[in-house]
N, C-alpha and C positions, 0 to 999 in steps of 0.2 A: 504494500500500500504506500501511496505517496505520503511522506511525513515531512512537515516543515513548519515554519513559523512565519506568519504575516504580521508585521508590527505596525501597520498603518491601516486605517479604515478606508477601503477602496470602494467608493459608492458612485454610481453614475447619476449625474444630475446635480447642478450647483446648489439648488435649494436644499436637497436632501443632504448634500455634503456639509453645508454650513450647519445644519441641525445636528449632524453627526459629530462634528468637531466639538460642539457644545456638550453633546451627550458624553463623549469620551472624557470631558473635563469634569462634568457634574454628575454623571451617572445616566444610564439609558432610561428614557421615559417608557412607560407601559405601551404607548402608541408605537414608538419606534421598535420595541422588541416584538410586538405583535405583527407589525408590518414585515419585519424580517422573517418571522415564522411563517406567515402566510405566503410571502413571495418565494421563499426557498422551498417550501413544500410543493407549491405549484410547479416549480422548476424540476424538483425531484421526480414528481409524477410524470411530467412530460418527457424527461430525458433518461430516466432510470427504470421506469415501470412500463412494460409492454402493454399493448392493448388487451392482451389476454389476462394480465395481472401478474406477470413474472418480473421480479426484480433482476435486472441484467447487470452483472458486476463486470465491468470492462477490465478491471485489474486482474480478474480471474479468467480472462479469455471469453467472457460472455456467459460464464457459469452462474448458477444460482445456488444459494445455500439456505438452509432452513432459518438460520438467524436473520437473514435479510428479509425473508417473507414475514417473520414475526415482527421485526422492527417496522416494516411498512404497515402492518395492521395496527400496531400501537400508534404510529404517527397519524394514520388516517382517522382513527378514533379521536385522537386529541384535536385534530384539525377539523373535526366534524364533517369529514368527507365520506359519506355513506356509500357513494357509488364506487370510489376507489377501494374502500374496504371490501365491498362485495366482490369486486373483480379479483383482488388479491387472494381472498379466501377461496373463491372457486378454483383458481389455478392451484393453490397450495393443497387443497383437499384432493383434487383430481390427480395431481402429479407427485406429491410428496407423502401423502398419508399412507401409512403401512397397513391400514385396515384390511385391504384386499389381498395383500401379499404376505403379511406377517401375523395377521390376526389381532393387531393392536392399533391404536389411533395415534401413535407417535409419528414424528416426521423423519423421513430419510434426510440426512443432513446435506447431501450433495447431489446436484443435478446438472448435467451439461452434455457436451459432445464426447461420445465414446471413441475408442480406437478405430471402430469401423465407420465413423462419420455420423452415426445416428445419435439422436438426442434422447436422453432419459436419465434415470437414476444411476449415478456412478458409485454411490456408497449407500447401502440400505441402513447402515447404523445411524444412531441418533445422537443428538446433542441436547442435554437436559435443559440448558438455559433457553434454547430456542423453543423447546416444548413448553416450558413454563410461560414464556412470553406469549406464545401462541394461545395457550389456554386462557391466560389472563386477558388478552385482547378479545377473545370470543365472549368471555363473561361480561366484560365491560359493554360490548356492543349489544349483547342480548338484554342486559339490564336497561340499556337506553331505549329499547323497543325496536331496534333495527331488525329487519327480517332478512334471513339468508336468501340467496338467489335460488331460483327453481332448480331442482336436480341435485342439491347438496344438503347435508343435514342442517337442522336448526342450530344457531350459534350456541345456545346454552346446552343443548343435548350433546353436541360434539365436545364442548368444553368439559363436560362431565366424563366423557369417555377418555379424553386425553388425560385428565387429572387422575383417573383411576389407573391408566397405563403408566403414568409417571411413578405413582406409588408402588406399583407392582413390578416395574421393569428397571427403574432408574434409582430406586432407594434401596439401601441395604441396611441390615441390622448388625451392628457390631457385637462381638461376644459380651460386651458390657451392657448390652440392651439398648444402646443409643442408636438413633436413626440418622443415617447419613445420605445426603444427595450425592450420587456419583456423577461422572461426566456423561453417562449415557448407558444404553443397554449393553454396551460392550465391556462393562466393568469387569474386573478380575473376579473369579469365583470365590475368593477368600482374601483376607488381608495379607499384605498391605494394599490398600486401595489408592489408586491415583485419583486425585481430587483437584478441581479447579474452584477455589473459593469465590471467584466472581460469578459463578453460577448460582450461588445461594441467594434466594429471593424470599425472605420471610413475609414480606407484604403479600406476595402472590400466594404463599401457603395459606395465609389468613383468608384471603378472598376466595380461593378455591375450596376451602373448608366450608364456606357458606353454601356452595352449590353441590358439593359432594362431602357431606359430613363424615369424618373419619378421624379417630384419635391420633392417627399417625401424623397428621398435619401439625398438630401442636407439639408432638414429640420431635418432629423434624425442626420446627421453629425453635424450640427450647435448646436443642443441641447446637443449632447454628450459632446462636449468640455465645455459648460457651466456647465453641471451637474458634470463632473469629477472635475472641479475646485471647485465647491461648496462642493462636498463630501470630498475633502481634507481639507476643512476649519472647517466643523462642521457636526456632526451626532446627530440630536436632540439637547440635551443640552450639549453634549460632544464636546469640542474643538478638532480640528485635528492638525496633524503635516505634512500634505501633502499626507498621505496615504489614500487609499480607502478601504472600507470593502468588505469582500467576498459577503455579502448580505445586502440589506437595503430595506426600504419601502419608496415610494414616495406618498405624499398625493395629493389631487386634485390641489394644487398650485405648485406641484413639489418640496415641501420641504422634505428633507430626514430625516428619523427617524430610530432608531434601529428596526430591524425586529422581535425581539424575537427569533433570532437564531444567527449563527456565524457572528460576526462583525470584526473579526481579519483581518489584512492584511495577508491572509494565502494562502493556496494551490491554491485557485482560483484567488484571487485578484492579485497575483504576475504576472499573465499573461498580465495584462492590459498595462504595459509599452511596451511590445513587440508589441501588437496590435496598439498602438498609433504610435510607431516608423515606422511601415509600411506606414502610411499615410504621414509621413515626407519623408521617403526614396523614396517612389514611386511618390508622388504628391507634394513634397516640401511644405507641409502644415505647415505654421508657428505656428499655434495654437498648433499643436502637439509638435513642437520643444520647444515652450515656457513652456508648461506644464511639459514636461520631464526634461527640464533644470532647471526650477524654482520650481517645486513641488516635483518630485520624486528623482531626482539626488542628491539634497542637503542632503536628509535623508540618502540615500545609502552611500554617501561619509563620512558623519559624523559617521555613525555606523561603517563603515569600519576603519576609523581612530581611533576611541575609542576602539573598540573591536578586531580589526584585522581580522574580519570575519563578515558575515551577518548571522543572525539566519534564519532558514527555515521559521519561522512564527513570526510576530509581532502583538501586540495588536494594536487597532486602534490609540491609543495615542503614539505608537512608542516604547513600551517596548518589549524586547525579550520574546516570548512565549515559545521558545524552546532553548536548549543549543546546539543542533546539527544544521548542515548546510544542504543545498540541492542545487543541480545545477539549480533547477527551479527558485529560486529567483535570482541566479547569471545570468541566462539568461535574466530576466527582467532588472536587473541593467546594464548588458552589452548593451541592446537595448537602454536604456536611455542615456548611455554614448556615444554611437555611434551617436545618434541623436544630442547630444550637442557638438560633436566634441572633446570629452574628450578621446583621443586615448589611453593614458596611463592607465586610469582607465578601459577602455574597455579591454585592454590587461590583466590587473590583473583579471578581471572577467572571461575572457576566460581561463586563467590559472586555476582558481578555478574549472571551469566546467571540464577541462581536468584532474584535479586531481582525479575526481571520475570515470574516464574511466578505464576499465579493459579488458584484453584479457585472458580468462581462459577456459580451457576444451573445446576448439574449438568454443568458443562464444566470442563476443565483445559487451560490454554494458556499461552503466553508472550506478553507485551505486551498483545494484545487478541484477542478470540475469533476474528476473521476475518483476522488478520495471517498469511497463509499462509507468507510467506518467512521472517519472524522465527521463527515456530514451528518450521520445519524446521531452521534453522541453530542455534537455541538447543538444540534436542534433539540434533542431531548433535555439537555441542560437548560437551554433558554426557555423551553416549555415549562419546566419546573419553576424557573425564576418568574415567569409571567403568570403563574397560577393556573396554567392549563391542566396540570396534573393534580 
């Protein structure tokens, strides 16, 4: 993915530009943030989502992944774009759902052109973060009263099936009795389990429990908070500074260790503060507020004060891994600040996200025209700031 830093607000139109300069100095106004959200969403729909409802990721050679479809559904819901939501859902159900091939309603994570030139599912395995976001979006749409397109299941009915499959296929019980969300259906048959902490979504667990009551949701939610706190303190023999790794392994007793792969607080882990914030903002979960205010936010604020910016990636022990920035980490820091009531810091994080926004050649985007990941997380961060979530 393209990764870089835009340090100026590049906006087409003199009137808009003058307003933007003032905003960068005093803080973005609600009208300006909403204008960016609406314009960039319309551009994303036009340039990244096919008429059939498939998110085309140019960085992956035109492939589609389940994460992208789930993000598009969440963004369509937040933008109140019912037509796009329906299109994306129809394509996702018809092409990625494993209901007909594997007997569950999880999503195959990868779809694209195969070696023989034909298009279809390239990997039938799942990604639990995408499945959670997919189910979450369906619940939200169903509760708003939106109706699914003809020929595909009702939103709430499908959300229940997906939620049940997540519990049965992507959640494991440790020997200690604790419930753990794994990376997908492909998880190891026994500990140690490979885990991606940024997949944890306790707010989604709470919402899904309302449409599919099951005590496992609360067990999963309870252990998530204990585990995130533990991961911030130590990873194997390495002491922590409050950050969590992109990946880790948990042994039979739930003790975290380095996984033999990426342990940075990187492109994946930076999503976790946003997911925790939803549980506080939606359900007033004090455990989320305490973790964000006491574990993540102090690191973000100290790095900001010392360096005047946040690096896109940090090592597990808090050293900058990159010299460049990314709106993805600013979205996470913004979420932590909002949950802690740190409005001024949230405003500064929103300004940094906005500084990566561009309108150029008839397109509106964050960082670069084809940076799918940054575009989605910059947009979600601003949506949170604007009160759309």
